[in-house]
NUFIPA-592616 format. One line per field, with one value per residue (C-alpha): residue number from 1; residue in one letter; chain; x, y, z. Coordinates in steps of 0.05 Angstrom, whole numbers. Example, Ala and Ser with C-alpha at 12.3 -4.5 7.8 and 13.67 -1.06 7.14 Angstrom:
k = (1;2)
r = (A;S)
c = (A;A)
px = (246;273)
py = (-90;-21)
pz = (156;143)
//
This chain:
k = (1;2;3;4;5;6;7;8;9;10;11;12;13;14;15;16;17;18;19;20;21;22;23;24;25;26;27;28;29;30;31;32;33;34;35;36;37;38;39;40;41;42;43;44;45;46;47;48;49;50;51;52;53;54;55;56;57;58;59;60;61;62;63;64;65;66;67;68;69;70;71;72;73;74;75;76;77;78;79;80;81;82;83;84;85;86;87;88;89;90;91;92;93;94;95;96;97;98;99;100;101;102;103;104;105;106;107;108;109;110;111;112;113;114;115;116;117;118;119;120;121;122;123;124;125;126;127;128;129;130;131;132;133;134;135;136;137;138;139;140;141;142;143;144;145;146;147;148;149;150;151;152;153;154;155;156;157;158;159;160;161;162;163;164;165;166;167;168;169;170;171;172;173;174;175;176;177;178;179;180;181;182;183;184;185;186;187;188;189;190;191;192;193;194;195;196;197;198;199;200;201;202;203;204;205;206;207;208;209;210;211;212;213;214;215;216;217;218;219;220;221;222;223;224;225;226;227;228;229;230;231;232;233;234;235;236;237;238;239;240;241;242;243;244;245;246;247;248;249;250;251;252;253;254;255;256;257;258;259;260;261;262;263;264;265;266;267;268;269;270;271;272;273;274;275;276;277;278;279;280;281;282;283;284;285;286;287;288;289;290;291;292;293;294;295;296;297;298;299;300;301;302;303;304;305;306;307;308;309;310;311;312;313;314;315;316;317;318;319;320;321;322;323;324;325;326;327;328;329;330;331;332;333;334;335;336;337;338;339;340;341;342;343;344;345;346;347;348;349;350;351;352;353;354;355;356;357;358;359;360;361;362;363;364;365;366;367;368;369;370;371;372;373;374;375;376;377;378;379;380;381;382;383;384;385;386;387;388;389;390;391;392;393;394;395;396;397;398;399;400;401;402;403;404;405;406;407;408;409;410;411;412;413;414;415;416;417;418;419;420;421;422;423;424;425;426;427;428;429;430;431;432;433;434;435;436;437;438;439;440;441;442;443;444;445;446;447;448;449;450;451;452;453;454;455;456;457;458;459;460;461;462;463;464;465;466;467;468;469;470;471;472;473;474;475;476;477;478;479;480;481;482;483;484;485;486;487;488;489;490;491;492;493;494;495;496;497;498;499;500;501;502;503;504;505;506;507;508;509;510;511;512;513;514;515;516;517;518;519;520;521;522;523;524;525;526;527;528;529;530;531;532;533;534;535;536;537;538;539;540;541;542;543;544;545;546;547;548;549;550;551;552;553;554)
r = (M;S;T;R;V;A;A;R;S;A;A;P;D;A;A;L;P;R;A;G;V;L;A;D;A;A;L;G;V;G;I;L;M;R;F;I;L;R;R;N;W;L;R;M;L;I;W;L;I;V;L;A;G;M;V;V;L;V;I;D;S;Q;R;S;L;F;P;T;Q;A;D;R;D;A;Y;A;K;V;A;N;T;P;A;I;A;A;L;T;G;L;P;Y;A;A;G;T;L;G;G;I;L;N;I;K;L;W;M;T;V;A;I;G;L;S;F;A;V;I;F;M;V;N;R;N;G;R;A;E;E;E;S;G;R;T;E;L;L;R;S;G;V;L;G;K;N;A;Y;S;L;A;N;W;L;V;F;S;A;F;A;V;V;V;G;L;A;C;S;A;A;A;I;S;Q;G;L;P;A;D;G;A;F;V;M;G;G;S;F;A;G;V;G;F;V;F;V;G;V;A;A;I;A;G;Q;L;A;R;T;S;R;G;A;N;A;L;A;S;T;V;L;A;V;S;Y;L;I;R;A;V;A;D;V;N;A;T;D;D;R;A;S;W;L;T;W;L;S;P;I;G;W;G;Q;Q;T;R;S;Y;G;E;N;L;W;W;P;L;L;L;C;L;A;G;G;T;L;L;C;G;I;A;L;A;L;E;R;R;R;D;L;G;A;G;L;L;P;D;R;V;G;P;R;T;A;S;A;L;V;R;T;Q;V;G;L;S;L;R;L;Q;R;G;S;L;I;G;W;T;V;G;I;I;V;G;G;L;F;F;G;G;V;A;K;A;M;V;D;L;L;K;P;D;N;P;I;T;Q;A;F;V;G;G;S;T;N;V;L;D;G;L;L;G;F;F;L;M;A;N;A;L;L;V;A;A;F;V;L;Q;S;T;D;S;I;R;A;E;E;A;A;G;R;T;E;I;Q;W;S;S;A;I;S;R;V;R;W;A;A;A;R;M;V;V;P;A;V;A;S;L;G;L;L;A;L;S;G;A;C;V;G;L;A;Y;G;A;A;V;D;D;P;S;Q;S;G;R;F;A;L;A;S;L;A;Y;W;P;T;A;L;L;M;V;G;L;V;V;F;C;A;A;V;I;P;R;A;A;A;A;V;T;W;G;I;Y;G;V;V;V;I;L;S;M;F;G;D;L;F;G;L;P;D;W;V;T;K;N;T;P;F;T;A;V;P;R;L;D;E;T;F;T;I;L;P;L;V;V;I;T;V;L;V;L;V;A;G;G;V;G;L;W;V;L;Q;R;R;D;M;V;S;A)
c = (A;A;A;A;A;A;A;A;A;A;A;A;A;A;A;A;A;A;A;A;A;A;A;A;A;A;A;A;A;A;A;A;A;A;A;A;A;A;A;A;A;A;A;A;A;A;A;A;A;A;A;A;A;A;A;A;A;A;A;A;A;A;A;A;A;A;A;A;A;A;A;A;A;A;A;A;A;A;A;A;A;A;A;A;A;A;A;A;A;A;A;A;A;A;A;A;A;A;A;A;A;A;A;A;A;A;A;A;A;A;A;A;A;A;A;A;A;A;A;A;A;A;A;A;A;A;A;A;A;A;A;A;A;A;A;A;A;A;A;A;A;A;A;A;A;A;A;A;A;A;A;A;A;A;A;A;A;A;A;A;A;A;A;A;A;A;A;A;A;A;A;A;A;A;A;A;A;A;A;A;A;A;A;A;A;A;A;A;A;A;A;A;A;A;A;A;A;A;A;A;A;A;A;A;A;A;A;A;A;A;A;A;A;A;A;A;A;A;A;A;A;A;A;A;A;A;A;A;A;A;A;A;A;A;A;A;A;A;A;A;A;A;A;A;A;A;A;A;A;A;A;A;A;A;A;A;A;A;A;A;A;A;A;A;A;A;A;A;A;A;A;A;A;A;A;A;A;A;A;A;A;A;A;A;A;A;A;A;A;A;A;A;A;A;A;A;A;A;A;A;A;A;A;A;A;A;A;A;A;A;A;A;A;A;A;A;A;A;A;A;A;A;A;A;A;A;A;A;A;A;A;A;A;A;A;A;A;A;A;A;A;A;A;A;A;A;A;A;A;A;A;A;A;A;A;A;A;A;A;A;A;A;A;A;A;A;A;A;A;A;A;A;A;A;A;A;A;A;A;A;A;A;A;A;A;A;A;A;A;A;A;A;A;A;A;A;A;A;A;A;A;A;A;A;A;A;A;A;A;A;A;A;A;A;A;A;A;A;A;A;A;A;A;A;A;A;A;A;A;A;A;A;A;A;A;A;A;A;A;A;A;A;A;A;A;A;A;A;A;A;A;A;A;A;A;A;A;A;A;A;A;A;A;A;A;A;A;A;A;A;A;A;A;A;A;A;A;A;A;A;A;A;A;A;A;A;A;A;A;A;A;A;A;A;A;A;A;A;A;A;A;A;A;A;A;A;A;A;A;A;A;A;A;A;A;A;A;A;A;A;A;A;A;A;A;A;A;A;A;A;A;A;A;A;A;A;A;A;A;A;A;A;A;A;A;A;A;A;A;A;A;A;A;A)
px = (-207;-166;-201;-184;-111;-104;-133;-86;-25;-43;-49;13;50;37;-38;-35;-18;51;22;-16;47;86;28;24;99;96;34;44;104;75;64;135;165;134;159;231;228;205;262;316;296;348;405;383;376;446;476;436;460;532;537;499;531;600;581;567;630;676;647;653;724;747;716;758;820;816;781;804;805;881;882;836;877;940;905;883;956;975;915;933;975;970;960;899;871;879;849;794;786;807;813;770;743;792;794;721;691;647;707;746;685;687;761;754;688;656;692;680;605;598;637;602;533;551;574;511;464;504;503;430;404;439;419;346;353;402;410;334;332;391;355;290;247;236;207;158;136;128;84;28;-8;52;80;140;186;150;201;260;225;207;279;308;256;267;342;338;294;344;399;356;341;415;430;376;400;472;446;406;467;510;457;450;524;517;541;506;441;453;520;490;434;481;527;469;444;512;511;441;460;521;482;426;476;503;432;431;500;479;414;452;504;446;424;494;519;487;505;501;575;589;540;572;641;620;587;645;694;654;658;733;744;700;743;808;784;764;831;869;825;839;914;917;876;891;889;825;792;793;810;756;765;723;660;672;661;596;637;665;595;578;642;631;571;627;585;606;640;600;542;525;461;464;514;460;420;475;467;392;396;451;415;349;382;419;355;318;373;369;293;301;354;310;252;297;331;308;293;354;402;454;471;545;565;593;668;687;733;788;767;801;812;882;913;902;828;816;831;782;831;849;776;762;822;801;731;758;814;781;760;830;861;813;825;901;900;856;900;963;933;910;978;1015;966;969;1045;1050;1006;1028;1086;1045;987;1032;1052;979;963;968;990;934;879;830;835;910;904;856;906;967;937;991;1049;1102;1112;1058;1083;1090;1022;990;1025;1002;931;938;964;903;858;890;881;807;805;839;787;732;764;768;694;675;720;699;626;630;618;548;536;549;503;448;453;446;515;538;487;525;593;571;541;609;671;694;673;639;697;748;703;696;769;789;748;781;851;845;826;873;934;914;904;975;1002;956;976;1050;1038;997;1049;1105;1068;1057;1131;1152;1112;1133;1205;1204;1179;1234;1287;1294;1279;1289;1221;1184;1206;1191;1120;1108;1125;1081;1023;1031;1013;940;941;908;853;842;838;787;743;749;728;670;642;648;615;556;549;542;500;456;462;405;427;501;519;478;507;580;578;540;593;647;613;609;682;703;666;694;765;767;722;713;759;724;658;687;673;709;777;754;710;755;820;794;767;803;840;855;880;937;999;1010;1073;1120;1077;1104;1094;1056;1039;980;927;951;947;876;854;886;848;783;800;808;744;700;728;727;656;633;663;635;564;570;588;525;468;422;435;399;380;368)
py = (-688;-748;-747;-674;-684;-744;-706;-647;-692;-727;-661;-640;-580;-541;-546;-508;-436;-424;-416;-481;-518;-494;-512;-582;-590;-573;-614;-652;-612;-608;-683;-697;-647;-686;-750;-724;-697;-765;-800;-751;-721;-759;-739;-667;-668;-696;-643;-589;-611;-617;-551;-510;-547;-528;-455;-465;-506;-456;-395;-428;-451;-384;-347;-391;-386;-309;-284;-212;-160;-158;-233;-221;-163;-206;-261;-210;-194;-267;-284;-231;-277;-300;-372;-354;-312;-368;-422;-388;-319;-248;-237;-175;-158;-209;-173;-194;-261;-256;-242;-301;-345;-326;-342;-409;-433;-394;-431;-499;-488;-458;-514;-567;-541;-537;-609;-629;-598;-624;-696;-695;-659;-711;-768;-749;-726;-758;-821;-833;-822;-869;-924;-917;-892;-823;-856;-893;-829;-792;-848;-826;-759;-720;-663;-675;-629;-636;-683;-638;-576;-609;-633;-564;-530;-579;-570;-495;-492;-537;-487;-431;-473;-487;-413;-395;-450;-423;-353;-377;-415;-353;-310;-361;-352;-277;-253;-193;-211;-169;-203;-271;-263;-238;-297;-346;-312;-319;-394;-401;-359;-401;-465;-440;-426;-497;-525;-493;-520;-590;-582;-566;-621;-670;-650;-654;-720;-788;-817;-791;-803;-758;-705;-703;-698;-640;-601;-614;-589;-524;-518;-530;-478;-428;-440;-430;-366;-339;-359;-323;-261;-260;-271;-212;-168;-96;-89;-126;-118;-176;-165;-162;-237;-252;-231;-290;-340;-356;-367;-298;-270;-301;-276;-205;-198;-188;-211;-181;-127;-82;-133;-122;-154;-137;-191;-242;-215;-243;-311;-308;-287;-337;-396;-378;-370;-437;-473;-440;-463;-533;-534;-513;-566;-620;-603;-613;-679;-751;-782;-821;-787;-734;-675;-689;-746;-809;-813;-871;-917;-963;-1025;-1070;-1063;-1056;-1113;-1074;-1060;-1134;-1148;-1134;-1089;-1052;-1040;-1014;-968;-942;-926;-888;-852;-783;-789;-810;-751;-702;-729;-729;-655;-637;-675;-643;-574;-590;-617;-556;-509;-544;-546;-474;-444;-488;-444;-380;-412;-434;-362;-346;-406;-402;-466;-464;-452;-511;-505;-511;-572;-604;-593;-617;-681;-721;-687;-652;-598;-550;-545;-620;-630;-581;-614;-682;-656;-633;-702;-733;-683;-704;-777;-763;-735;-798;-840;-802;-822;-894;-895;-866;-914;-978;-960;-981;-1052;-1034;-983;-1033;-1084;-1033;-1012;-1085;-1088;-1145;-1196;-1213;-1211;-1255;-1306;-1315;-1352;-1299;-1310;-1257;-1256;-1245;-1192;-1153;-1162;-1130;-1069;-1067;-1066;-997;-958;-1000;-986;-915;-896;-918;-872;-814;-818;-817;-760;-718;-727;-708;-645;-624;-636;-600;-537;-538;-552;-491;-448;-471;-479;-554;-595;-662;-657;-690;-761;-754;-731;-783;-838;-808;-803;-876;-897;-883;-935;-990;-940;-928;-1004;-1006;-960;-1011;-1067;-1027;-1013;-1086;-1110;-1061;-1074;-1149;-1148;-1087;-1071;-1022;-980;-990;-920;-883;-924;-920;-846;-835;-873;-833;-767;-787;-808;-742;-702;-743;-742;-667;-636;-688;-653;-587;-619;-642;-715;-768;-792;-863;-836;-784;-824;-889;-872;-905;-840;-814;-882;-878;-846;-776;-741;-734;-779;-844;-895;-958;-1013;-1042;-994;-1011;-1085;-1078;-1038;-1089;-1146;-1106;-1098;-1173;-1189;-1137;-1152;-1227;-1229;-1182;-1225;-1288;-1260;-1230;-1298;-1330;-1279;-1264;-1205;-1142;-1089;-1015)
pz = (1890;1867;1799;1790;1810;1764;1706;1718;1724;1659;1620;1581;1607;1543;1555;1621;1635;1666;1736;1728;1706;1767;1813;1784;1790;1864;1880;1946;1972;2043;2048;2022;2071;2128;2097;2092;2163;2189;2155;2175;2242;2282;2236;2237;2313;2322;2276;2313;2382;2360;2324;2376;2433;2409;2416;2491;2501;2466;2501;2569;2557;2529;2588;2634;2590;2582;2645;2641;2586;2590;2574;2514;2488;2493;2453;2400;2387;2382;2337;2285;2241;2169;2192;2234;2177;2127;2170;2210;2180;2198;2273;2279;2348;2376;2443;2459;2476;2414;2370;2402;2389;2316;2312;2347;2320;2263;2207;2240;2246;2177;2143;2186;2169;2095;2095;2132;2082;2023;2047;2069;2006;1962;2007;1999;1928;1880;1922;1923;1848;1839;1879;1839;1897;1866;1804;1848;1882;1815;1788;1834;1838;1864;1824;1779;1820;1887;1918;1901;1924;1990;1998;1988;2033;2090;2092;2081;2142;2178;2164;2194;2256;2267;2261;2312;2359;2355;2369;2429;2455;2451;2484;2540;2554;2563;2495;2463;2427;2365;2351;2367;2317;2263;2276;2272;2209;2177;2191;2161;2101;2083;2094;2048;1992;1997;1994;1926;1908;1928;1888;1825;1838;1842;1772;1742;1771;1760;1828;1899;1906;1847;1871;1939;1907;1862;1919;1966;1913;1908;1984;1983;1928;1967;2029;1990;1956;2024;2053;1998;2008;2083;2076;2028;2074;2089;2165;2183;2115;2067;1994;1941;1928;1990;1951;1904;1961;1998;2060;2051;2047;2114;2147;2122;2168;2220;2279;2346;2306;2260;2257;2184;2159;2085;2064;2083;2024;1979;2012;2004;1931;1916;1947;1914;1846;1852;1872;1814;1765;1794;1785;1712;1700;1731;1685;1624;1640;1642;1710;1735;1686;1700;1655;1658;1611;1643;1635;1591;1629;1603;1565;1615;1690;1716;1756;1820;1809;1794;1868;1924;1961;1897;1880;1950;1946;1877;1901;1961;1925;1926;1998;2019;1982;2015;2085;2074;2054;2114;2163;2136;2143;2214;2234;2207;2242;2309;2308;2287;2341;2400;2425;2419;2458;2515;2526;2541;2584;2660;2694;2746;2694;2687;2611;2616;2661;2611;2555;2594;2622;2658;2624;2666;2613;2591;2519;2510;2542;2493;2434;2460;2462;2389;2369;2400;2363;2297;2317;2326;2254;2229;2266;2230;2164;2188;2205;2138;2100;2137;2131;2058;2084;2105;2050;1994;2027;2036;1963;1940;1908;1952;1929;1865;1900;1958;1910;1875;1896;1945;2017;2059;2107;2052;2020;2086;2105;2039;2058;2127;2098;2066;2130;2172;2128;2109;2182;2197;2143;2162;2236;2218;2169;2218;2273;2225;2204;2276;2290;2227;2243;2316;2297;2250;2308;2355;2301;2312;2248;2284;2318;2260;2276;2350;2337;2283;2333;2387;2337;2317;2388;2367;2313;2356;2371;2297;2287;2343;2301;2244;2290;2318;2248;2227;2291;2284;2209;2224;2287;2278;2204;2195;2255;2245;2217;2270;2327;2305;2292;2357;2396;2361;2379;2452;2453;2421;2473;2531;2503;2486;2540;2594;2643;2631;2650;2716;2700;2742;2720;2709;2653;2621;2626;2597;2529;2471;2459;2528;2551;2501;2535;2510;2490;2550;2594;2623;2568;2588;2539;2577;2547;2477;2492;2519;2458;2411;2446;2437;2363;2354;2392;2357;2288;2298;2324;2269;2214;2245;2248;2179;2150;2180;2177;2119;2074;2100;2049;2065)
//
């Protein structure tokens, strides 16, 4: 068998019929699919649990928040606003639990799944090619395009599994099965399209960073087109622009409303077409090259880029801009809907009590909860930014830098400065946006400063995320990313939903975020002092270990 395979792989494409060329190109797809699954099963499992788990959490919380049909009808009236339409989609069927689930969660799951497949397709595609491992695989008896095909098939199947898991989660909570399956199908359909988008981005860009940026830009444009279409809707029907966006295709299934299956055919056709184009592009380019030409940079580096901090800032410029835009949008949204939400909340409702915390005022308690939610978003940026310490070491780029005059401590400290300073600005900006939107609702423009100061109380917590990443990158380098993001996920769940789970106060009130005094709560400095001490210990130990251990590659 090996002799036959070797002979076929050695034969030029022109000497084989078209079917034979395609068969040779795909030789070994099954083996490579198992290989990719083995390398990524944990990441896929975490994404699956988080995305499907949110369905259960949201349904349970909304059932408690809106227990009667009258409550749901009242919410439907409040939800029918341009802001809701722009951010989460048209509020059709808003008087049902399924419709409320769509308003609260559909966009989050669809965007989250799209990001997941974009990052994982490029991690196992363009990044592997960039590191040279794809060339090693191709040098054997595997087909020329087998690795790419296996990559796209695995994460297309992953999108389907996530969709089925979300459907099962909704059915387990008593929602109608037909709407649940349409909802899950819409998630899978959108995810499949962005598998194709990521596949093409991997052919165009030369680096995984560039491929992720291209695919994420397409996702952002798709979201904006969908938002414009929904804002310009007639009643609960989006404008024709929604058909220009894959996200719009998924939403037009209108799960828990009309339950339309045919828009999923657009997703299937679109994803298949994009993967086919990517396959054709891959067969026409050199291994390791990208179809887009590299941009010629300046002959000399600027004074800022010649510094370690300046270089780190330049490399993260796009990410910082993206997170800034997202946090501004989140802040304006939270501040704009707070007053309307308070009108629907009952003081004795467990959801209300979870929002309010220790505040004496329901509105201030809800706004404080929103400030904490934005602080959690800032912490996600901090984790991503600080992770460059481990990412550069794993990629082998630190070997030359560490062998020069700069010390490891100074090198790592320069990469800690950017998330530390940027988080301070992002927290102030997010608080100001919440206050600006809330102030516009209550006709009090002075609220921006008050909310910015309240948001800045979370800065020590953001610095703790920096210290955590440095500590893990130094002590457990190969598992650092998984451990830090895992801890972050647990903290998010405990901070946002701990009270709803009925967990004891010593657990829910002592996370790095819930320990910080909220808006209108009695301010105590002790939690901030304790968090600051933890920052110094984690960061100091991490830098000390990093200075003394051997370099650890991927």
